[in-house]
Rosetta silent file (secondary structure, phi, psi, omega in degrees, C-alpha in Angstrom):
SEQUENCE: MNRGDLDPFASSLVKEIPALYRYALTLTGDRDDAEGLVGDTISKAWEKIGTFRGESSLKTWLHTILHNLAVDNFRQKSNEVSVEQMEEQWMDGEYSVDPVRLLEAAEEREEIKDALLRLPFAYRSVVVLHDAEGWRLSEVASSLRITLPAAKQRLRRGRMMMVSALSDSSQRKEANKGIPLSCWQARSMVSDYIDGEISGAKELQLKEHLRLCATCPPLYASLVGVKSSLSTLRDTDSVIPPDVIRRIRLGVKDSGTH
SCORE:     score description
SCORE:     0.000 S_00000001
   1 L     0.000  133.175  179.907   -8.418  -25.784   18.972 S_00000001
   2 L   -78.164  152.432  179.856  -11.593  -27.712   19.771 S_00000001
   3 H   -61.148  -28.496  179.736  -14.802  -27.129   17.846 S_00000001
   4 H   -67.472  -14.248 -179.837  -16.467  -26.141   21.092 S_00000001
   5 H   -92.645    4.986 -173.695  -14.173  -23.138   21.198 S_00000001
   6 H   -63.538  -42.737 -177.782  -15.375  -21.743   17.849 S_00000001
   7 H   -63.112  -47.651  175.225  -17.803  -19.169   19.253 S_00000001
   8 H   -61.695  -36.384  179.330  -15.204  -17.557   21.570 S_00000001
   9 H   -64.331  -44.399  178.750  -12.683  -17.735   18.722 S_00000001
  10 H   -61.489  -41.109  178.740  -15.090  -15.964   16.342 S_00000001
  11 H   -63.304  -39.812  179.118  -15.731  -13.305   18.972 S_00000001
  12 H   -67.323  -37.640  177.658  -11.983  -12.806   19.432 S_00000001
  13 H   -59.697  -45.950 -178.531  -11.504  -12.526   15.665 S_00000001
  14 H   -59.311  -39.141 -179.189  -14.080   -9.756   15.442 S_00000001
  15 H   -66.167  -26.317 -178.023  -12.281   -7.793   18.176 S_00000001
  16 H   -85.637  -12.576 -173.761   -9.026   -7.926   16.187 S_00000001
  17 H   -60.090  -45.117  179.898  -10.513   -6.635   12.907 S_00000001
  18 H   -57.450  -43.814  179.979  -10.072   -2.869   13.612 S_00000001
  19 H   -67.763  -38.381  177.589   -6.349   -3.293   14.379 S_00000001
  20 H   -62.972  -43.201 -179.394   -5.892   -5.590   11.376 S_00000001
  21 H   -65.450  -42.178  178.952   -7.607   -3.080    9.108 S_00000001
  22 H   -61.141  -42.768  178.414   -5.513   -0.191   10.455 S_00000001
  23 H   -64.063  -47.059 -178.892   -2.346   -2.205    9.865 S_00000001
  24 H   -63.291  -39.405 -179.135   -3.440   -3.252    6.368 S_00000001
  25 H   -66.990  -38.153  178.425   -4.415    0.306    5.430 S_00000001
  26 H   -68.636  -34.867  179.407   -1.055    1.659    6.540 S_00000001
  27 H   -70.784  -39.699 -171.648    0.751   -1.035    4.564 S_00000001
  28 H   -99.578  -30.540 -176.611   -1.231   -0.599    1.353 S_00000001
  29 L    73.464   11.146 -176.800   -2.470    3.003    1.382 S_00000001
  30 L  -137.414  127.096 -175.921   -5.685    1.830   -0.278 S_00000001
  31 H   -63.891  -41.630 -179.906   -9.001    1.122    1.468 S_00000001
  32 H   -64.798  -44.102  178.389  -10.113   -1.547   -1.012 S_00000001
  33 H   -62.241  -40.892 -179.178   -6.763   -3.351   -0.793 S_00000001
  34 H   -64.910  -44.970  178.796   -6.865   -3.136    3.001 S_00000001
  35 H   -61.628  -41.258  178.561  -10.405   -4.519    3.192 S_00000001
  36 H   -63.064  -41.431  179.436   -9.434   -7.344    0.856 S_00000001
  37 H   -63.951  -43.338 -179.897   -6.379   -8.188    2.954 S_00000001
  38 H   -65.520  -42.848  178.012   -8.376   -8.273    6.176 S_00000001
  39 H   -60.629  -44.419  178.173  -11.073  -10.419    4.567 S_00000001
  40 H   -64.757  -35.909  179.218   -8.469  -12.839    3.229 S_00000001
  41 H   -64.579  -45.265  179.419   -6.785  -12.901    6.640 S_00000001
  42 H   -64.055  -42.150  178.235  -10.007  -13.844    8.430 S_00000001
  43 H   -61.722  -44.396  179.926  -10.747  -16.516    5.812 S_00000001
  44 H   -64.805  -36.896  179.054   -7.240  -17.926    6.137 S_00000001
  45 H   -62.764  -41.212  178.112   -7.550  -17.900    9.928 S_00000001
  46 H   -65.462  -39.026  179.086  -10.707  -20.004    9.730 S_00000001
  47 H   -63.478  -35.544 -174.065   -8.986  -22.422    7.341 S_00000001
  48 L  -103.234   19.878 -174.462   -6.024  -22.762    9.716 S_00000001
  49 H   -57.234  -33.289 -178.687   -8.011  -22.731   12.948 S_00000001
  50 H   -69.789  -16.379 -177.837   -6.737  -26.185   13.834 S_00000001
  51 H   -92.126   -8.420 -178.558   -3.129  -24.967   13.768 S_00000001
  52 L   -82.961  110.528 -175.961   -3.635  -22.212   16.340 S_00000001
  53 L  -105.279   -0.112 -178.963   -2.262  -23.602   19.591 S_00000001
  54 L    78.409   13.620  178.642   -2.061  -20.382   21.564 S_00000001
  55 L   -68.900  -29.853  170.677    1.742  -20.451   21.545 S_00000001
  56 L  -120.828  167.438  179.661    1.587  -16.811   20.410 S_00000001
  57 L   -69.473  157.460  177.092   -1.236  -14.343   20.981 S_00000001
  58 H   -59.513  -38.658  178.337   -4.148  -14.279   18.561 S_00000001
  59 H   -56.478  -49.876 -178.846   -3.108  -10.720   17.654 S_00000001
  60 H   -64.243  -43.238 -178.873    0.379  -11.861   16.648 S_00000001
  61 H   -60.287  -47.059 -178.700   -0.938  -14.914   14.781 S_00000001
  62 H   -66.539  -40.543  178.788   -3.438  -12.868   12.737 S_00000001
  63 H   -66.016  -32.496  176.047   -0.886  -10.159   11.919 S_00000001
  64 H   -64.089  -45.300  178.688    1.498  -12.875   10.737 S_00000001
  65 H   -60.565  -46.809 -178.553   -1.162  -14.213    8.364 S_00000001
  66 H   -62.753  -43.095 -179.125   -1.953  -10.718    7.075 S_00000001
  67 H   -61.197  -44.370 -179.739    1.711   -9.879    6.606 S_00000001
  68 H   -63.988  -38.920  176.674    2.347  -13.066    4.618 S_00000001
  69 H   -64.966  -40.579 -179.111   -0.657  -12.373    2.388 S_00000001
  70 H   -65.980  -38.799  177.647    0.530   -8.814    1.856 S_00000001
  71 H   -59.897  -40.822  179.604    4.017   -9.987    0.898 S_00000001
  72 H   -68.228  -34.345 -172.204    2.469  -12.206   -1.763 S_00000001
  73 H   -90.870  -27.524 -172.361    0.176   -9.457   -3.075 S_00000001
  74 L  -122.514  102.289  179.548    2.313   -6.335   -2.973 S_00000001
  75 L   -86.245  174.834 -177.038    5.682   -6.403   -4.662 S_00000001
  76 L   -60.241  137.206  179.307    8.254   -3.615   -4.668 S_00000001
  77 L  -102.144  154.042 -174.785    7.056   -0.379   -6.220 S_00000001
  78 L   -66.622  -22.751 -176.979    9.128    1.953   -8.367 S_00000001
  79 L   -92.359    6.158 -179.682    8.662    4.910   -5.987 S_00000001
  80 L   -73.392  147.036  176.970   10.052    3.101   -2.956 S_00000001
  81 L   -67.656  135.513  177.909   13.161    4.445   -1.280 S_00000001
  82 L   -79.763  130.614  178.156   16.214    2.333   -2.091 S_00000001
  83 H   -61.069  -43.850 -179.567   17.895    0.834    0.973 S_00000001
  84 H   -62.830  -43.069  179.548   21.271    1.138   -0.717 S_00000001
  85 H   -64.120  -40.671  179.367   20.664    4.767   -1.681 S_00000001
  86 H   -62.303  -46.604 -178.019   19.536    5.597    1.857 S_00000001
  87 H   -66.342  -35.567  177.345   22.614    4.048    3.445 S_00000001
  88 H   -63.735  -41.430  177.716   24.876    5.801    0.946 S_00000001
  89 H   -62.671  -49.052 -173.695   23.256    9.124    1.862 S_00000001
  90 H   -71.784  -21.283  176.128   23.496    8.566    5.616 S_00000001
  91 H   -80.741  -15.505  178.814   27.137    7.446    5.376 S_00000001
  92 L   -81.580  117.446 -178.405   27.979   10.741    3.650 S_00000001
  93 L   -61.417  -19.134 -179.727   29.051   13.235    6.312 S_00000001
  94 L   -85.286  -13.854 -176.318   27.720   16.088    4.147 S_00000001
  95 L   -74.802  133.226  175.445   24.176   14.658    4.004 S_00000001
  96 L  -157.093  179.448  179.554   21.582   16.385    6.173 S_00000001
  97 L  -137.006  167.286  174.487   17.980   17.610    6.111 S_00000001
  98 L   -89.279  105.051 -173.969   16.051   20.688    7.150 S_00000001
  99 H   -63.239  -32.854 -178.978   14.522   19.554   10.490 S_00000001
 100 H   -66.381  -51.087  178.784   11.913   22.317   10.582 S_00000001
 101 H   -63.256  -40.069 -177.924   10.490   21.526    7.148 S_00000001
 102 H   -63.755  -44.103 -179.739   10.760   17.794    7.768 S_00000001
 103 H   -69.468  -31.043  174.086    8.840   17.922   11.044 S_00000001
 104 H   -62.463  -42.356  178.104    6.205   20.125    9.425 S_00000001
 105 H   -65.757  -40.663 -177.887    5.776   17.414    6.794 S_00000001
 106 H   -65.474  -26.455 -179.711    5.721   14.690    9.470 S_00000001
 107 L   -79.186  -10.708  178.120    2.878   16.462   11.280 S_00000001
 108 L   -93.845  123.325 -173.270    0.660   16.216    8.191 S_00000001
 109 H   -56.340  -44.907 -177.638   -1.183   12.902    8.106 S_00000001
 110 H   -66.547  -34.172 -179.714   -1.121   12.521    4.316 S_00000001
 111 H   -68.438  -42.358 -179.040    2.601   13.270    4.169 S_00000001
 112 H   -68.149  -36.948  177.230    3.475   10.676    6.800 S_00000001
 113 H   -66.197  -41.630  179.228    1.284    8.085    5.059 S_00000001
 114 H   -63.714  -41.131  179.169    2.917    8.853    1.721 S_00000001
 115 H   -65.059  -39.861  178.127    6.379    8.517    3.260 S_00000001
 116 H   -60.994  -40.590 -178.659    5.447    5.166    4.815 S_00000001
 117 H   -68.984  -14.767  178.230    4.296    3.861    1.442 S_00000001
 118 L   -88.216   -6.372  175.432    7.709    4.714    0.006 S_00000001
 119 L   -80.251  137.557  172.400    9.406    2.302    2.409 S_00000001
 120 L   -53.711  147.109 -168.874   10.100   -1.194    1.036 S_00000001
 121 H   -55.053  -42.911 -176.348    7.492   -3.548    2.439 S_00000001
 122 H   -60.400  -35.784 -178.543    9.801   -5.449    4.812 S_00000001
 123 H   -83.008  -36.631  178.976   10.858   -2.214    6.540 S_00000001
 124 H   -58.910  -43.423 -178.471    7.396   -0.637    6.437 S_00000001
 125 H   -59.082  -45.094 -178.504    5.930   -3.570    8.361 S_00000001
 126 H   -66.307  -46.005 -179.135    8.416   -3.223   11.214 S_00000001
 127 H   -62.227  -42.954 -178.706    8.059    0.568   11.462 S_00000001
 128 H   -64.849  -48.789 -177.021    4.251    0.391   11.429 S_00000001
 129 H   -66.088  -40.383 -175.856    3.984   -2.364   14.040 S_00000001
 130 H   -82.062  -52.700 -172.377    6.623   -0.882   16.382 S_00000001
 131 H   -86.693  -33.908 -178.681    6.281    2.893   16.008 S_00000001
 132 H   -90.122  -42.774 -176.435    2.650    3.243   14.898 S_00000001
 133 L   -92.897  -13.840  176.079    0.989    0.299   16.683 S_00000001
 134 L    79.342   22.176  177.743    3.252    0.300   19.739 S_00000001
 135 L   -72.779  150.616  169.084    4.306   -3.356   19.602 S_00000001
 136 L   -69.702  150.888 -176.530    7.419   -4.509   21.454 S_00000001
 137 H   -63.457  -31.254  176.753   10.233   -5.355   19.078 S_00000001
 138 H   -65.439  -36.726  176.450   10.159   -8.976   20.246 S_00000001
 139 H   -66.060  -41.559  178.953    6.478   -9.174   19.239 S_00000001
 140 H   -60.567  -48.213 -179.280    7.299   -7.700   15.839 S_00000001
 141 H   -59.927  -42.584  179.981   10.064  -10.226   15.283 S_00000001
 142 H   -64.335  -44.334 -178.419    7.772  -13.093   16.305 S_00000001
 143 H   -65.561  -40.531 -176.348    4.922  -11.941   14.053 S_00000001
 144 H   -88.853    0.154  178.698    7.116  -11.407   10.999 S_00000001
 145 L    59.629   45.325  176.839    9.079  -14.614   11.634 S_00000001
 146 L  -128.418  164.924  179.006   12.431  -12.839   11.765 S_00000001
 147 L   -74.769  160.875  178.159   15.162  -12.675   14.388 S_00000001
 148 H   -62.112  -42.836  176.285   15.272   -9.874   16.939 S_00000001
 149 H   -60.021  -37.346  178.564   18.544   -8.481   15.449 S_00000001
 150 H   -65.806  -39.565  178.340   16.898   -8.453   11.999 S_00000001
 151 H   -64.132  -40.804  178.648   13.902   -6.585   13.412 S_00000001
 152 H   -63.254  -41.756 -179.995   16.224   -4.031   15.031 S_00000001
 153 H   -65.707  -42.098  179.641   18.082   -3.523   11.766 S_00000001
 154 H   -65.790  -36.622  178.382   14.845   -3.088    9.770 S_00000001
 155 H   -65.724  -45.049  179.604   13.550   -0.610   12.326 S_00000001
 156 H   -60.502  -49.872 -179.264   16.780    1.417   12.171 S_00000001
 157 H   -66.721  -39.064 -179.975   16.834    1.449    8.387 S_00000001
 158 H   -61.948  -42.096  178.335   13.100    2.048    8.148 S_00000001
 159 H   -64.576  -40.517  178.119   13.294    5.123   10.355 S_00000001
 160 H   -63.297  -43.004  179.670   16.188    6.480    8.300 S_00000001
 161 H   -65.818  -32.572  175.903   14.260    5.917    5.075 S_00000001
 162 H   -62.222  -43.918  178.872   11.254    7.704    6.599 S_00000001
 163 H   -61.618  -44.901  179.868   13.428   10.764    7.258 S_00000001
 164 H   -63.499  -42.496 -179.408   14.784   10.661    3.686 S_00000001
 165 H   -65.846  -41.108  178.739   11.291   10.227    2.217 S_00000001
 166 H   -68.688  -33.402  177.139    9.876   13.076    4.323 S_00000001
 167 H   -64.168  -44.768  176.324   12.807   15.281    3.358 S_00000001
 168 H   -59.993  -40.603 -179.070   12.046   14.687   -0.316 S_00000001
 169 H   -63.682  -43.263 -178.874    8.403   15.438    0.414 S_00000001
 170 H   -66.761  -33.803  177.518    9.191   18.726    2.152 S_00000001
 171 H   -68.166  -41.046  176.722   11.408   19.780   -0.758 S_00000001
 172 H   -63.924  -39.044 -179.245    8.631   19.003   -3.247 S_00000001
 173 H   -65.422  -39.911  178.410    6.189   20.926   -1.076 S_00000001
 174 H   -64.521  -41.429  179.302    8.478   23.949   -0.985 S_00000001
 175 H   -66.064  -27.957 -177.329    8.853   23.821   -4.776 S_00000001
 176 L   -98.295   13.538  179.937    5.056   23.629   -5.120 S_00000001
 177 L   -58.613  131.784 -179.555    4.307   26.508   -2.739 S_00000001
 178 L    92.960  -11.285  178.127    1.432   28.554   -4.123 S_00000001
 179 L   -86.778  129.625 -179.467    0.134   25.714   -6.309 S_00000001
 180 L   -64.297  143.180 -179.726   -3.451   24.721   -5.414 S_00000001
 181 L    71.229  146.460  170.444   -3.869   21.247   -3.892 S_00000001
 182 L   -79.929  165.051  179.102   -1.118   19.031   -2.580 S_00000001
 183 H   -60.432  -40.955 -179.411    0.338   16.443   -4.921 S_00000001
 184 H   -64.327  -42.413  178.455   -1.460   13.691   -3.029 S_00000001
 185 H   -61.171  -44.539 -179.733   -4.795   15.508   -3.250 S_00000001
 186 H   -63.716  -44.873 -176.760   -4.325   16.068   -6.971 S_00000001
 187 H   -67.827  -30.942  178.445   -3.259   12.483   -7.655 S_00000001
 188 H   -74.081  -16.811 -179.910   -6.208   11.086   -5.703 S_00000001
 189 H   -96.123  -16.721 -170.736   -8.554   13.148   -7.926 S_00000001
 190 H   -60.602  -41.939 -177.469   -6.980   12.365  -11.284 S_00000001
 191 H   -60.937  -44.749  177.465   -8.790    9.074  -11.899 S_00000001
 192 H   -65.033  -36.209  179.484  -12.205   10.699  -11.376 S_00000001
 193 H   -63.410  -42.512  178.898  -11.097   13.639  -13.543 S_00000001
 194 H   -60.185  -35.175 -178.582  -10.190   11.300  -16.413 S_00000001
 195 L   -87.423    7.149  177.328  -13.685    9.805  -16.180 S_00000001
 196 L    72.524   26.135 -175.624  -15.325   13.257  -16.244 S_00000001
 197 L  -102.773    7.276  177.566  -16.556   12.999  -12.654 S_00000001
 198 L  -122.265  132.988 -179.157  -14.960   16.209  -11.333 S_00000001
 199 L  -146.171  179.854  176.239  -16.265   19.678  -12.157 S_00000001
 200 H    68.078 -142.552 -175.047  -16.558   23.173  -10.770 S_00000001
 201 H   -62.625  -38.155  179.976  -13.973   24.545   -8.344 S_00000001
 202 H   -62.810  -40.636  179.554  -12.286   21.167   -7.845 S_00000001
 203 H   -64.442  -42.615  179.532  -11.745   20.776  -11.587 S_00000001
 204 H   -63.219  -41.721  178.919  -10.251   24.271  -11.843 S_00000001
 205 H   -63.569  -42.473 -179.069   -7.911   23.590   -8.910 S_00000001
 206 H   -65.819  -43.155  178.849   -6.797   20.292  -10.402 S_00000001
 207 H   -61.329  -40.510 -179.887   -6.153   21.814  -13.824 S_00000001
 208 H   -67.262  -39.368  178.190   -4.109   24.593  -12.218 S_00000001
 209 H   -62.324  -46.681 -178.803   -2.124   22.075  -10.204 S_00000001
 210 H   -65.813  -27.305  179.058   -1.361   20.022  -13.302 S_00000001
 211 H   -73.983  -35.281 -172.027   -0.330   23.181  -15.153 S_00000001
 212 H  -102.075  -26.597 -174.240    2.126   24.336  -12.489 S_00000001
 213 L   -71.444  143.242 -178.280    3.368   21.185  -10.737 S_00000001
 214 L   -85.278  -21.720 -173.223    6.711   19.750  -11.832 S_00000001
 215 L  -111.131  -25.437 -175.241    5.998   16.123  -10.929 S_00000001
 216 H   -77.019  -36.556 -177.957    2.286   15.395  -11.394 S_00000001
 217 H   -54.727  -41.167  177.570    1.787   16.028  -15.154 S_00000001
 218 H   -63.058  -35.258  177.948    3.904   12.995  -16.234 S_00000001
 219 H   -67.250  -41.943  178.358    1.889   10.794  -13.884 S_00000001
 220 H   -62.229  -46.922 -179.886   -1.363   12.192  -15.263 S_00000001
 221 H   -60.786  -37.556  179.354   -0.202   11.669  -18.854 S_00000001
 222 H   -67.176  -40.925  178.031    0.781    8.099  -18.014 S_00000001
 223 H   -62.036  -42.580  177.924   -2.623    7.373  -16.475 S_00000001
 224 H   -62.603  -43.412 -179.337   -4.357    8.715  -19.579 S_00000001
 225 H   -63.730  -42.413  178.892   -2.075    6.645  -21.790 S_00000001
 226 H   -64.815  -42.032  178.289   -2.665    3.441  -19.835 S_00000001
 227 H   -60.319  -43.385  179.689   -6.445    3.990  -19.894 S_00000001
 228 H   -63.433  -41.558 -179.737   -6.295    4.515  -23.645 S_00000001
 229 H   -66.189  -39.723 -179.668   -4.207    1.369  -24.136 S_00000001
 230 H   -65.317  -30.801 -179.374   -6.536   -0.703  -21.982 S_00000001
 231 H   -63.498  -22.365  179.329   -9.501    0.388  -24.065 S_00000001
 232 H   -70.988  -14.584  179.315   -8.008   -1.497  -27.028 S_00000001
 233 H   -70.405   -9.918  176.649   -8.664   -4.742  -25.147 S_00000001
 234 H   -64.371  -25.521  177.530  -12.311   -4.395  -26.138 S_00000001
 235 L   -77.621   85.368 -172.198  -11.246   -5.792  -29.487 S_00000001
 236 H   -61.805  -30.823 -179.064  -11.427   -9.376  -28.276 S_00000001
 237 H   -62.552  -24.237 -178.659  -10.199  -10.826  -31.583 S_00000001
 238 H   -89.040   -9.233 -178.247   -6.850   -9.090  -30.959 S_00000001
 239 L  -107.220  -44.294 -177.122   -6.581  -10.484  -27.431 S_00000001
 240 L   -89.374  130.226  179.030   -8.017  -14.005  -27.603 S_00000001
 241 L   -55.981  143.009 -176.097   -6.188  -16.477  -29.888 S_00000001
 242 H   -55.063  -37.383 -177.827   -8.190  -17.338  -33.044 S_00000001
 243 H   -68.526  -30.386  176.700   -8.435  -21.039  -32.184 S_00000001
 244 H   -70.059  -43.628  177.280   -9.986  -20.195  -28.822 S_00000001
 245 H   -58.466  -42.297 -178.880  -12.518  -17.890  -30.474 S_00000001
 246 H   -62.455  -43.626 -179.250  -13.381  -20.665  -32.932 S_00000001
 247 H   -66.046  -38.806  178.171  -13.961  -23.203  -30.148 S_00000001
 248 H   -62.358  -45.147 -178.571  -16.115  -20.723  -28.204 S_00000001
 249 H   -64.657  -38.746  177.348  -18.240  -20.014  -31.265 S_00000001
 250 H   -64.949  -39.065  179.770  -18.616  -23.728  -31.995 S_00000001
 251 H   -64.940  -41.772  178.154  -19.623  -24.351  -28.397 S_00000001
 252 H   -64.187  -41.895 -178.534  -22.276  -21.625  -28.536 S_00000001
 253 H   -64.600  -43.458 -179.163  -23.576  -22.986  -31.848 S_00000001
 254 H   -65.091  -38.436 -178.572  -23.727  -26.554  -30.526 S_00000001
 255 H   -68.891  -26.684  179.954  -25.570  -25.511  -27.376 S_00000001
 256 H   -76.173  -13.656 -178.636  -28.144  -23.705  -29.464 S_00000001
 257 L   -91.001   -8.731 -177.493  -29.054  -26.867  -31.320 S_00000001
 258 L   -91.095    0.000    0.000  -30.082  -28.809  -28.190 S_00000001
C-alpha cells in the first residue's frame, strides 16, 4: 500500500471498528478485554500496513489479526465445554435435551452469551463469524487461516456444544427457580460486593442468591480467597528476592548523594 493511500485506509479502519468490537466482545465476554483487543488490532494493522495487498477484504484481514491476537491472549478456560465430552453425549442415542427450556434460554441474551463463552475458542470464532455476523463459511475459513472442511467441522461441533451448554444453563435455571437474580447477574455483582460497593436492595438480593444457589457460593468463596491471597503481595520483602531489594536500596542511596 502506498503512503498516499493512508488517509483512505485510516477512514476504512474506522468504519470496521464497530464490527471488530462486536466480534471481540462476543469472543471475550468482557468490555475491557474487547476494547484492548480492538486497540491492539488497529495498532497491528498500522504496523503491517505494507503487507496489505488487497488480496482479501479489509474486513477479513482485520478479523484475522484480531483472531490471532485473541488466540495468544485467551487460553482455554476451565468452564469450557469439552469437545470430547460433547461428541460422546451426541453419539449416545439416549442423549437429548428439553427443546422448550433450551429455546427459552437461547432467547435470553445473557444466556446465549454465557453459552458462547463456554465454547473452546477455535469453535467460538467460527460460530460467531458465521451464525452471529453472517459471514459465508469460505470467508470464515479465509480469515481464520483454516481449510473449508475444517471450518465446516468447527461450525458443526460448535453448534452442538452451544446446544449442550444451553441445556446445562436451562437445567441450572430450573434448579434456581425462585432465587433472586440470575447466576450471571449475581456473579457480575460479586466483585463490587467484595469491595463494599453494593448496598440496599441489590445487596439483599445478592446475599439471598448466594444463600440459596447451588453453584455460585463456591465461586464467591474462591474470589474472596484469591483477593485475600493477593493482598499478601503488599509485603514486598516476601515477593522480591533479597539481593534485588539490596540493589534497589543501594541505588536509591547512591542517587541521593549526587
